[in-house]
C-alpha positions as CSV (number, residue, x, y, z in Angstrom):
1,M,0.0,0.0,0.0
2,G,2.6,2.6,-0.9
3,R,3.6,4.7,2.1
4,C,1.9,2.5,4.7
5,R,4.2,0.1,6.5
6,R,1.4,-1.9,8.2
7,E,-2.3,-1.8,7.4
8,S,-4.8,-1.8,10.2
9,L,-8.5,-2.6,9.8
10,A,-9.2,0.1,12.4
11,H,-7.8,2.7,10.0
12,L,-8.8,1.1,6.7
13,K,-11.4,3.8,6.1
14,R,-8.8,6.5,6.5
15,Y,-6.4,4.7,4.1
16,L,-9.0,4.4,1.5
17,K,-10.0,8.1,1.7
18,E,-6.3,9.1,1.4
19,F,-5.8,6.9,-1.7
20,A,-9.1,8.1,-3.3
21,G,-8.0,11.7,-2.7
22,R,-4.7,11.0,-4.4
23,H,-6.3,9.3,-7.3
24,N,-8.8,12.2,-7.7
25,N,-6.0,14.8,-7.7
26,R,-3.5,13.0,-9.9
27,R,-4.0,15.3,-12.9
28,A,-3.8,18.5,-11.0
29,D,-0.5,20.3,-10.8
30,T,1.2,20.8,-7.4
31,A,-0.1,24.3,-6.9
32,E,-3.7,23.2,-7.5
33,Q,-3.3,20.2,-5.2
34,M,-2.1,22.6,-2.4
35,R,-5.0,25.0,-3.1
36,R,-7.4,22.1,-2.8
37,M,-5.8,20.9,0.4
38,V,-5.8,24.3,2.1
39,H,-9.4,24.8,1.0
40,G,-10.4,21.5,2.7
41,L,-8.5,22.4,5.9
42,L,-10.0,25.9,6.4
43,G,-12.1,26.1,9.6
44,K,-11.2,22.6,10.8
45,T,-9.4,21.6,14.0
46,L,-8.0,18.2,14.8
47,T,-7.1,17.7,18.5
48,Y,-4.6,15.1,19.8
49,R,-7.5,13.3,21.5
50,Q,-9.5,13.1,18.2
51,L,-6.4,11.9,16.3
52,T,-5.3,9.2,18.8
53,G,-8.3,8.6,21.1
54,K,-6.2,9.5,24.2
55,T,-5.0,12.5,26.1
56,A,-1.6,14.0,25.9
57,A,1.0,13.0,28.5
58,K,1.7,15.6,31.1
59,C,5.2,17.0,31.4
Protein backbone atom coordinates (compact mmCIF):
# COMPACT_ATOMS: atom_id res chain seq x y z
CA MET A 1 0.00 0.00 0.00
CA GLY A 2 2.62 2.57 -0.91
CA ARG A 3 3.61 4.69 2.08
CA CYS A 4 1.91 2.50 4.69
CA ARG A 5 4.16 0.07 6.51
CA ARG A 6 1.40 -1.88 8.20
CA GLU A 7 -2.28 -1.78 7.43
CA SER A 8 -4.82 -1.83 10.23
CA LEU A 9 -8.49 -2.63 9.84
CA ALA A 10 -9.19 0.05 12.43
CA HIS A 11 -7.77 2.66 10.01
CA LEU A 12 -8.84 1.11 6.69
CA LYS A 13 -11.44 3.83 6.06
CA ARG A 14 -8.76 6.51 6.46
CA TYR A 15 -6.36 4.68 4.13
CA LEU A 16 -9.04 4.39 1.46
CA LYS A 17 -9.98 8.07 1.74
CA GLU A 18 -6.32 9.06 1.37
CA PHE A 19 -5.81 6.90 -1.73
CA ALA A 20 -9.09 8.06 -3.27
CA GLY A 21 -8.02 11.66 -2.72
CA ARG A 22 -4.66 11.03 -4.37
CA HIS A 23 -6.34 9.35 -7.31
CA ASN A 24 -8.83 12.19 -7.74
CA ASN A 25 -6.04 14.80 -7.68
CA ARG A 26 -3.53 12.96 -9.88
CA ARG A 27 -3.97 15.27 -12.89
CA ALA A 28 -3.79 18.54 -10.95
CA ASP A 29 -0.45 20.32 -10.78
CA THR A 30 1.24 20.82 -7.40
CA ALA A 31 -0.09 24.35 -6.88
CA GLU A 32 -3.67 23.21 -7.55
CA GLN A 33 -3.26 20.23 -5.20
CA MET A 34 -2.07 22.59 -2.45
CA ARG A 35 -4.99 24.98 -3.07
CA ARG A 36 -7.44 22.08 -2.76
CA MET A 37 -5.77 20.85 0.42
CA VAL A 38 -5.81 24.28 2.08
CA HIS A 39 -9.43 24.83 1.05
CA GLY A 40 -10.35 21.50 2.66
CA LEU A 41 -8.54 22.42 5.90
CA LEU A 42 -10.03 25.87 6.43
CA GLY A 43 -12.13 26.10 9.58
CA LYS A 44 -11.23 22.62 10.82
CA THR A 45 -9.44 21.64 14.02
CA LEU A 46 -8.01 18.23 14.84
CA THR A 47 -7.08 17.67 18.47
CA TYR A 48 -4.63 15.10 19.79
CA ARG A 49 -7.52 13.30 21.47
CA GLN A 50 -9.50 13.09 18.19
CA LEU A 51 -6.43 11.85 16.34
CA THR A 52 -5.33 9.22 18.84
CA GLY A 53 -8.28 8.59 21.13
CA LYS A 54 -6.20 9.47 24.21
CA THR A 55 -5.04 12.51 26.12
CA ALA A 56 -1.57 14.02 25.85
CA ALA A 57 1.01 13.04 28.47
CA LYS A 58 1.69 15.63 31.15
CA CYS A 59 5.25 16.96 31.42
